[in-house]
N, C-alpha and C positions, 0 to 999 in steps of 0.2 A: 244623330251626328255628333261626333266627339267635340268637346269644347276645350280649346287650348288657351292657356294663359301665356302671353308673351310679355317680356319685361324690358325689351330694348328701349322702349319709349321712356323708361325710368332712368336711363343711364346718366343723362346730364345732371338732373337735380339730385339723383341718388349719390353720385360721385361727390358733388359739392357738399351735400349734407353730411355724408359720412366723414369726408375729409375735414370739414369744419368742426364737427363734434369731437372727432378723434384728436385733432390738433388742440382743441380747447381743453380737453381733459389732460392730455399729455403736457401741454405747455404750462397750464395753471397748477397742476399737481406737482410737476417738477419745480416750478417757481416757489410754491408754498413750502415744499419739503426743503429745498435748498436754502431759502431765507430763514426758515425755522432752525435748520441745522447750524446756521451761522450765529445762533443765539440772539436773534433780533427780537426787539421788544414787540409786544402785540400790535401797537400802533404802526410800527414799521412794516409788519406783516400785512396789515390791512391796506396801507398805502401801496405797497408793492403789488398786492393782489388786484386792487381796483385799477391801478395803472396798467398792469399786465393784461387785464381783461379788455380794457378799452383799446389799448395798442394792438392786441391780438385781433380784435374784431375788425379794426380799420385795416390792418395788414392783410388779413384774409380776404376782405372785400376788395381791396385795391389789387391784390395779386390775382384774384380770380377774374376780376373785371378786365385787367390788362391781358391776361392769358386768353380768355375767351374772346375778347375783342380782336386780338391778333388772328384767332381762328376765323372769326367772322369776316375780317378783312381779306383773308385768303380765299374764303368761299365766294365773296363778292367779286374778287378779281377773276377767279376761275369762271364764274357765271358770265362775267363781261366778255371774256375770251370766247366762251361757248356761244354767246349771243351773236357776236361778230361773225363767227364761223358759220352760224346758221343763216345769217343774212347774205353772206357772200358765197358759201359753198354748201348749199342745202343738199344737193344730191350726194356729195361725198360724206356729209354728216349722217345722212340716212343710211348709206352703205356701211358706215362705221358702226352705227347702232345695230344694224342687221348682223354684222359680224360678231358683235358682242353676244347676241342671242344664239348665234350658231355655236359659239364656243361654250355656251351654257347648255347645249343639247338639242336645240331646235333644228329642223331641217331647213336648208337655205331658203326654199320658197316660202315656208311658213314664217321664218325669221324676217324676211323682207316684208311680208304682209303686216306682221306685228309692228315692225318699225314704222311702216307707212301710217298705220292707224294711230299709233301712239303719238307720232309727230304731228299728225293732222289735228289731234286733240290738244296737245300742248308740247311742242317740240323742245322747248327749253327745259321743262320739267322732266321730260323723258331722258334727256341727256344728263341733266343734273343728277338724277337718281341712278341711272344705269351706266353712265360713262364716267362721271366725276365721283359719284358715291355720296352725294348730298341728299339727305332725306329730311322730312319734317321731324322725325324722331331724334335725329342727331344734329339738327341745325344749332349753331352756336347762339346762345342768348345771354349776353354779358350781364344785363341788369338782374335777371333772375338768378344767374350763377353767383353774382356778387352778394345779393341780398341773402340768398340761401346760405352762403358761406359765413357771413357775419352773424346771422341769427343762430346757425348751428354751432358756431364757435362759442357764442355766448351761452347757449344751452348746455354745452359741455363744460365750459370754463367756470360757470357759476357753481358747479357741484363741488370741486375742491376748495373754492373760495369760501363758500358757506360752511363747509365742514371744518375748515381751518378757524373760522370765526367762533363756532360753537364748541369746539373741542378745548378742554383744559390744556394749559401750556405743556405739561409733561407728556400728554398723550396726543399732541397735535400731529406729529409725524405718522404714527401708526394709524390714527383715525383717517387722515387725509389719504394715506396709501390704500387702506382697505376700501374706503368709499369710492375712491377713484378707480380701483381695479374692478370693483363690482359694476360700476357704471360702464367701464370699458367693455366688460363682458356682455352687458346688455346691448350696447351699441353694436358690437361685433355680431351678436346673434340676430338683431333686427336687420342689420345691413345684409347679412347672408340670406335671411328669410326673404327680404324684399327683392333681392337679386336672384333668388332661386338657387342659391349655392348651399353647400353643406354648412350647418350651423357651428359645429364644434371647431373646425379649422379656423373659421372666422373669429370665434371667441379667443382661441389660443393665440392668434396673431396679435390681437389687441392686447391681451394680457402680457404677452412677452415684451412687446415694445413699451408698454406702460411700466412694467417692472424695471426695465433697463433705464428708461428716462428718469424715473424717480431715484433709482439707485445712484446713477451718475450725478444727478443734481444734489443729492444728499451728501455725497463724497466731496463735491466742490464746495458746498456750503460749510461742511465741517472743516475743510482745509482753510478756507478764508476766515471762518470764525475762530479757529485755533490760532491763526496768524495774528488776528486782532488782539 
């Protein structure tokens, strides 16, 4: 019997982890390059980097929590509506579920029997899955999403920060840019592999946006530094 690997259950945490790590590297590398391009002293670069890392972690966690909590609120509201309908219009809900199965290819008689058996086992779960589209794999989990985003942002953001601290002043910008681009390529490859997608396009997307972010940040820093 063939063994298949499905990755849908990874969608929630994988999205948060990739987004957090990607945002951490992009934000912090752009910040480091921009601040350094403005001819800031090493202490100022350190303060900017640490403040940016902390602010970024909190921002990612808060944003993800609010976003996923809104999704969870919508899911709970939909389930409440469905529960009320099952209590008051059970036959109609059963017919609705059978109709869904007919549209998916079952014969009407079989679809009716399937709907009857699934609803006898757990009517709300059957409608949540096949009528609303809510499943365990895709259920919103705000705390997990927020924690994953904060940790992944820190894991990505610490890379350009540390590289900026150890690089000599004259080489800070190229060192931060090189290390950050390498890390972005690794993140893109890992994300693509975990999601079952092609690795090269995933890497190229990360590298392109990383180069754009650092390039623009460097120009802004140079402009402000020159104006000072």
